[in-house]
C-alpha positions in Angstrom: 158.7 -105.0 -29.5 160.3 -102.5 -31.8 163.6 -103.2 -33.6 166.7 -101.3 -32.8 170.0 -100.9 -34.7 173.0 -101.7 -32.5 176.4 -100.0 -32.6 177.7 -102.8 -34.7 176.0 -101.0 -37.7 178.3 -100.4 -40.6 176.1 -97.6 -42.1 175.6 -99.5 -45.3 172.0 -98.3 -45.6 170.5 -101.6 -46.8 167.8 -101.5 -44.2 166.4 -98.0 -44.9 164.6 -98.7 -48.2 163.2 -102.0 -46.9 161.1 -100.4 -44.1 157.4 -100.1 -45.1 156.8 -97.5 -42.5 159.8 -95.3 -43.3 160.9 -95.7 -39.7 164.6 -96.0 -40.5 166.8 -92.9 -40.8 170.4 -92.2 -41.5 172.3 -91.0 -38.4 172.0 -87.2 -38.0 168.8 -86.9 -40.1 165.7 -85.5 -38.5 162.5 -87.6 -38.6 158.7 -86.9 -38.9 155.7 -89.2 -38.4 154.4 -88.1 -41.8 157.6 -89.3 -43.7 156.4 -92.2 -45.8 153.1 -92.6 -44.1 149.5 -91.5 -44.6 149.4 -89.4 -41.5 148.7 -85.7 -41.4 147.6 -83.3 -38.7 147.9 -84.3 -35.1 149.4 -87.7 -34.1 149.6 -89.2 -30.6 153.0 -90.8 -29.8 153.3 -93.9 -27.6 154.3 -91.7 -24.7 151.0 -89.9 -24.9 152.3 -86.7 -26.3 150.6 -85.1 -29.3 152.7 -83.9 -32.2 152.1 -82.5 -35.6 152.7 -85.3 -38.1 155.0 -83.0 -40.2 157.0 -81.8 -37.2 160.7 -82.5 -37.5 162.2 -84.4 -34.5 165.8 -84.6 -33.4 167.7 -87.7 -34.7 167.8 -90.6 -32.2 171.4 -91.2 -33.3 173.9 -88.8 -34.9 176.4 -91.5 -36.0 174.4 -94.6 -37.0 171.2 -95.5 -38.8 168.4 -95.6 -36.3 164.7 -96.8 -36.1 162.0 -94.5 -34.7 160.1 -96.8 -32.3 156.8 -94.9 -32.8 156.9 -95.9 -36.5 158.2 -99.4 -36.2 155.7 -102.3 -36.6 158.3 -105.0 -37.0 156.8 -105.3 -40.5 153.7 -106.9 -38.9 150.9 -106.7 -41.5 153.4 -106.3 -44.3 155.9 -109.2 -44.2 156.6 -112.4 -42.4 159.7 -111.0 -40.6 161.3 -107.6 -40.0 162.8 -106.6 -43.4 165.6 -104.6 -41.9 166.8 -107.6 -40.0 166.4 -109.8 -43.1 168.7 -107.6 -45.2 171.3 -106.5 -42.6 174.7 -107.9 -43.5 176.0 -107.7 -39.9 172.8 -108.7 -38.0 172.6 -105.4 -36.1 168.8 -105.0 -36.5 167.6 -106.7 -33.4 164.6 -106.8 -31.0 164.6 -103.9 -28.5 164.6 -105.6 -25.1 163.3 -102.4 -23.5 160.2 -102.2 -25.7 157.9 -105.3 -25.7 154.8 -104.9 -27.9 152.1 -107.4 -28.8 151.1 -108.2 -32.4 147.9 -106.4 -31.7 149.7 -103.2 -30.8 151.9 -103.5 -33.8 148.9 -104.0 -36.1 147.1 -101.0 -34.5 150.2 -98.8 -35.1 150.3 -100.0 -38.8 146.6 -98.9 -39.2 147.3 -95.5 -37.6 150.3 -94.9 -39.8 148.7 -96.0 -43.1 145.2 -94.6 -43.1 
């Protein structure tokens, strides 16, 4: 599963620099697959759509920090636990109950993001 940031977020920003996939963005900031990854050219998102890795996408949240599910690997292959959750002072980085993913899928995503 991916990690989400709940509305209990205090916008401290502690999580953002800890993410090895650069999947965490400040509210209102556009995101791209290529940000902090080794991806260039075309990239297939989990919903099956193809995007240019450098294409800017609308923020998932305008008010709070957010995590891009297509870039989140729960730190699998990098760390023992999700680093955003480990550093969050208010415990608002939690498992996304709507997005269940196996370790195999998370490792595959890591490999696709870090060529």
